[in-house]
N, C-alpha and C positions, 0 to 999 in steps of 0.2 A: 545788481545781479550780474553775474559773469556771462559773457557770451559763450555759446557752446564751443567746446574744443574738439579737435580731431581734424581729419582731412576735410577740406572745404566741400568736396563733392558729397560727402556724407551729410554735412550740415544742410546742403541744398536738397537732400532727399534722393540722391542718385547712387547707383552702384558704380564701382570703378569701371566696369566694362561699358556701361552706358555713357559715362563721362569720356572715356577714351574714344568711343565711337562718335560722339558729338564733336570732340576736338578734331578727329580725322575728317569728318564731313566739312567742318569749317575750313580746314587747311586745304582740302581738295577744291573747295569753292573759290578760293583766292589765288590758286595757281594759274600761271600763264601757260599757253601752248608752247611746246609740245608736251610739257610735263603733265598738264592736266589730263590729256587724253590717255597717257600712259598710266597714270594713277587710277583713272576710271576703269581701265582694262583689268588692273590688278584687283579691283574691288569685286569683280564678278565671282560668285561662289556657285559651285555645282555640288550636288550630292546624289547618291544612288539610292533608289527606293525599290523594295521588292515586297510584293504582297505575300502573305503566308496563309494558306488555307489547308485544312486537314493535315497539319504538320509538315507540309511540303512548301518549299520556297518557289514562288512563281518567277516569271521573267522580270529582270531588273530594268528600271527606267532611270535615265540620267535626267535630273531636274535642275533647271536654272533657278537659283533662289533670288535672282534680281527682281522678278515680278511679284515676289511675295510681299505682303504688307509688313512694315516695320512695327515693332511693338511700341505702344504709346507710353507705357510706364514700365519701370523695372521693379 
């Protein structure tokens, strides 16, 4: 029987984005200072959220995505 062909992240059951994020996490974990702290600062993600009620946009909030849980599977 032939082994499955294709990209190895697909064979492992991951998407490319999940694989790339996992590699980036491992790379940041082995970095030495001051490079590690600079890389962790770039990792922070912000997004803007606005509630909509009765067809009108409410006040927008800037949310830090760092505290949000990471997805467990892709």
